N, C-alpha and C positions, 0 to 999 in steps of 0.2 A: 262292393261294385259299383263304380259311377255311373252317374245318370247322366244322359244327354241336357243339355241347357236347352231350353223351348226358346222360340222368339218371344213369347212373353215375359218370362224370367230374363232374359237377355235386357229387353226394354225396361223391365221395373228395374233391374240393378243400376242402368244408368240413366235414368229418366231425373232422376236427381243431382247429378253431375252437369249433364246437359243443361238444365236450367241456369244453374250457376256460370256454367261456361258462357252461355249465351248471353248472361246481365253482365258480366263483366267483358266481353266483346264489345258489348254496345257503351260500356263507360270509357272502355279506349278509344273507341270510332269516334265519340264527340270530339274527343280532345284532338284526335287525328284530324277532324274537320277544320279545327281552329287552328292547328298547324301548317294544314295545305293553304288556310285563306293567308295566314300571316306571311308566309313562304312566298305566295304569290302577290303579296301585297295588294290583297282587294280592298276598296274602300272600306272605311268604318262606318258602322250603320248612322253616325250624327252628317255623316259629311254632305247627307242629302239637302240639310237646310244652311249649308254654306254657299249659298249662290251668291256670284260677284265673286268669291273670295276663292284662293286656290285651296286645289282637293288633292293634289300629289300626295300619293304614299313611297318614302322613301325605302327603296329593296335594300334593307339593311341584313336579312334574312337571308336573303334570297344570293346577296353579293357573297356571304360569307359561307353558304354551302357550297354556291358554285366556284370560289376560290380554293377551299378545301378539297373537293372532291378529285383533281387530275393527281393530287400529289399523294394521298390516298391509294387511289388507282397504282402508282408504281409501286405500291409494295407488292402488289401479285405478280410483278414484271421480274426479270431477273430471276436471281435462284431463289425466289421464293421457295417453290416448291423443291426444295430437295430433300433428299434422304440420305441418312448418317447411318454407318454399319461397319462392319470388318472388310466385307466385298466391296472395294469403290465401283466395281462392273455393275454389279447388281444395283446398285444405290442410283447409278447413271441411268440405268436401264428404265428404274422406276419412275423417274424422273422424269424421262422423256415420252413413259407410256402416260403418265397424268397429262402432260403437257398435249400430246396427242389427243388425248379423250379431251380433255376441256376446250381446246383451243382450235382444234382442226374441226373433230367430228361434233363438236358442239359451236355455238355460238358464246363461247366462254366471256368474251370480252366484254357484251352487251349483259349478260348476266351479272358480273363483278361490277359493272357499272349501275346497274339495278341495286343488286344488295348494299349498294355504297350510297345510295340517293335514298332508301328507306332509312339505311343507320342514321342518315343524318338530319332526314327530316320528318322522322317518325321515332316512336320509343324503341325502336329495333329493325334490322333487318333479319330477314330469315334464309338460311338454307335449306335444304333439304337434302340428303345426300344418302343416295340408294344404288342397290342393282337393278339393272334395267336391260329386258330381253325385248326387242322391239323388232316386229316384222310384216310384212305385207301379206296379203294371199296373192297368190299367183294360179293362173288357170292355164289349160291348154288342151285342144282337141286333135286325136289322132285319126286320119282318115283310114287307116287299116292299119291291124297288127297280128301277127300271127303267133301261134299258141307258145312258141318260144321267148318273142318279144313281151308279150303280156306277163309270162311267169317272171320276167325279170323285171319289170314295170313294176308289179306289184310286191317283190322283195326290197325295193329302196325305201330306205329309209325316211318318212315326214313327207311321203306320196301317197294321196288316196283318190282311187280312183270311183269318181261317183256315178257313172255311166256309160255303157255300151250296148253294142247290138252284136247279138253271136250269131252267125251265119255258118254257111260252109260252101266252098268252092270247088269245083273239078279239076283236076291237072289232065288237061288235052292228052299228054302223052301216055298217062298211065291210066285214066279214067278215075283214079281214086278220090275221095273226097276228101277235105283237108278243112278242119273248124280255125275261122277266122273269126276277128274282131271287127268291127265299125264303128264310126263315131264313139270312142275312146274318148271320153272324159276325165282329166284330171286334175287336182290341185296340189299344191304344196306350198307351204310359209318357207317364205325368202327372208332371213334375216339383215335387217338394216342398222341394228345397232345391237353391240353386246358389252355389257362393263357397267363401270359407275356411273351415275349420272346426278349431273346437280342442276338443281333446280330452285328459281327465287319466288319466293313465295309473297304475295301482296298481305301484308299486317291483318288484313280483313279477314285471311285465310284461315289462321291459326288460331282456336279456339282452347284454351285451357283455365284450369283454375286459379283464383287469386292465390295469394300467400305463398309461393313456393318460391325460391330462391333462383331452382333454375330448371329448366325443361325436363331434365333426365331424372330429376326427383318428383315432379308433378305427375301422380295417377292416373291422369284424364287428361291427354292432349287430341286434339282433333284436326285433320286436315280437310276443310271443306271446300269444293270447287264446284263448280256449273260443269255440267257434262248432259250432252244432246240424250234422245231417247234412241239414237240409232248405236252411241255408243253404251248404253246398257243392253241393246238388244245384242251386239257383238259380243261383250262380255258372258253376256248367258250363252250365245251361240257355242263360243270358246270352253264353256264347263265353268269359267272363273266365278260365275254368278248363279244364283239358285234357280233352276225353272220356275216361271210364273214371276220373276221380278220385274222384266223388261211389262209385263199387263199391271202390277200393282203400281210402278213409275208412271204409266201413262195418267193413271185417275189421280197424280198430285202433281200437277203442273203449273210451276209458278212463275211470277217474274223474272224476265231475262237479264236484269242488272239488281244485283245485291241482296241483302234479304234484311227483312225488319231491324235486324241489329245494326245495320252498315250501312242500309240507304241512304241516309240523310249524307253520309260522308262521301258515296261515289257521287252523289247529286253534287255537289261543292266541286267535284272534277269538272263536271260540265259546263258549271256557271261560272267559274272562275276563267272561262273562254269565251263568255257569252254566247253558250251554246245552252240549246234547252235539252232537260233529261229525256231519254229515249222510250218512247213510249213502250206499253207491254205488249210483246210480241206473241202470240197465240193462233197455234198453225194447228189447224181443224182437218185439211185436205189430205186422206192418204198418200198424196204423193209426197207431200212436206211434211208429214206429221213427224219424221224423226229429227226435226230440226227443233224441237221444242226442247227445253232444259228443265234438269230435276239435281238438286242438290246431292252430292255422292258426298259422305261424311265416312272418313278414313278414320277411326279412334283406335289411339293407342291406349290401351287402358291394362286394368289387372283384372283377371276373373278366375275363379277357379275351376277351369274348364275338363281338370281330370277327375274330378272328387276327391282329392285327396286331403281336404280341407287347407290348401294353401292357395293363394292366390298366387297365376303366374301372370308374366306381360303376355300380352298377345294383342291382336289387330279385329276388331267387328267393323264393317263395312254394312252403313246402313244409306237409305233412300230417304231424305227430307228429315232426318232422325227418328223416322218409323219403321222401316221396313229393313228386314234384315236380309240384306241381299248377298250375302257370304256369310257361310259356316267360322265361328270366331277358331284364328290358327294363333299356333304358338308366333311370337314376338321372335324373328330373327337376329334383329339388330340388339336385342335385350332390353332397350332404351327406345326412346320416340328418335328417328334419325333427323332432327332438326337441331340446328346450329344457329345461335342468334347473336348478331353484332350489333354491338352499342359505342357511342362515342363517348359519353360521358355516363358512366356506371357507378354506382354507386353498391357497395356491398349487401349482398342478403336480399337484393331489390333484383324481381324478374323484370323489370323496365327501365329505359334510361333516360337522360333529359337529352332531347334534340333540341339543335339549333334554333328553330323555330321559338321555342319555348324560351330557351335562354335568351332570344337577342330580341323578344318582345317588346320588352321595356325599351332599348335603344332604339326601337325601331321607332315606336311613336315620340320618343324625345326627338331624334332624329329628324321625324315629320312633323313636328311641330317647329322646329327650326327652320328646316326648308320652306314651310311656308310662310313662315313669318319673313324669311328673306324675300318670295315671290309677293308676298303682298306689300310690304315695302316698298322695291321695285317698282311695283305696278302704282302706289298712291304718289311715288316720285316723278314717275314718266306721266300720267294721267291727269295728275293734280285734282284738282276742285274748284266748284265757284259757290259764290253764294250772290243770293239777287231774289230782289222784292217783288221782281216782276213775273206774273204766272207764264206768258208767253216766252219770256225769255228763259224761264226754266226748262220749259218743252224744248226750246231751238238747243240748249247746252247737252241735255239730255242724249242729244241725236248728234250732238256735237264732233267732227272728222273734218282731218283738213282737206282744206278746199270749199267748207259749207258755207254757204252764204243766208244768213238770217235775216228775216224783214220786221221788222216792230214798228210800229204805228206810234207808239210813244216813247221813242227812244231820249226824249229831252229828261225824261224823268226816270230813266233807268239806272239802276244801282247795281253794279255785277264788282265783286270782290274776289280774286282769283286767293285760290288756298294751297299755298306751297308746302308741301310734307316733308320736303328736302330728303337728302341721299337717306339709305340705310344707314342706320347709326353701327359704327368701327366696332363697337361692343358686341353687335350680333356676329358679326363674321368671326371675331376672336372668339365667340362661345361654340360658334359651329366646329373650328378645329378642334378646341376641347373636348366636345361631346363626341368627334369622330377619333379621337386620340382613344378615349375611355371605351367606346364600342371596339374599338381594334382590340385593344384588353381581353375583354371579356369574350369576343369571336374567334381571339387567335389569329387574325387576317390582318396583317399589315401591309405598308409599302416596301417592307426589307422582304417578307414573306414572297410577295409579287415578284420581288427583282428588281425593284424601281428604287434607284437612288437619288435622294431629294436632292442633293447638290447639283447633281449630274445632268437634272431633269431640266435645266436651265440652259444646258448645250444642246441644240435641235436635234444634231445626226445621234448623239448617245442616248438622247431622251427617247427620239421617236424607234429606235433599235429596241431599247428596253421595254418599250409599251408593246413594241410587236411580239417580243419574245414573250411577254407575258399575256397577251391574250391567245397566243399560239395554245399555251398552258391548258387554257380553259377550253 
């Protein structure tokens, strides 16, 4: 006879895997923080000491990502969603069904764009594909219903009578009393979506164990999201979560943004835009208590849930990794419903190599060459002076066109202008060489952009090419 898994048994069985998955997510998060700063072209730590010198960061990684993205997006258009089979009519119907669900009933283009962005800028992009039944609650009040109408209403599917006042009315013609129902309140669920659903996860939401070549083979994969207490309470009322889950979740309110594993990564998103990280928001009044957020951890793992001595693929839902919100259920998909996408994938590795990591060395080289050019141009334009007079030094430090300086000892003044000359031609040739090598590494060049070097000298054709290339981005 199988024994029912207790909450303590479930937590104890998963604690070691949770700890390893959190540690692994923390390592990945730190790398993603660096990738994001490279992609955004954030200043380098030593740039603060370069007062008076160029601090421009060359957008090598950004340009590579944004030029590749539109070409990858074209993969998901046209005949990408095609089905082969003996019956062409059925295959065509399936294709139209998928396109209807993805691009009409969902914001498919935005989801694909997000997926490609994470594929390019992070270790991987993540699709979560599952069946979704979404609905909204509808309510209505009938002022007066007769017995026949009430009986018919009760027999309707998905309609629940939540309240009414029973009374009688007298028929003035016969004097007979008839039972009626007043203020009849009913509610029902109106389906807003039903079918396959495509969700794009932020890489910080996927927790898994290290060392597995793909997600399907990993014995522990978790989708960790932030949900409001209102969401938890509604799921409890619907019978999805256990009774008492809301009360337990209310006692474990946390930061609205990020977790300890990914907090620094999410801070970088705000810092790159020169914005302060949002403060922790905590709602204590009963009127807005439901806006507080907790972690909902949907874990795809393997446990012996029927007591036969063999582990089965199952789904366990925890709140903040500590409270069992839902009884373990058998995984209807058999494997975790996540699909990873990588640009540069290596065999038997669960992470790919993103563009910022690949292009970071070339971004540093391009930055150095760009700064060398800017500094050389500034020196050749501003020039410099040497003088043996302190008053002349102060005057020259504030010198600008039209400046007049009065010096009492001008007869003894000795000023020598220093001409650094124009930037060396070697630098310009080196910049071209470095750009060519960087284009080889990133796979983005003028040919891919639709630009012809020879035709660029013809104004009309050159402008048309640049316009076409800009529209692709």
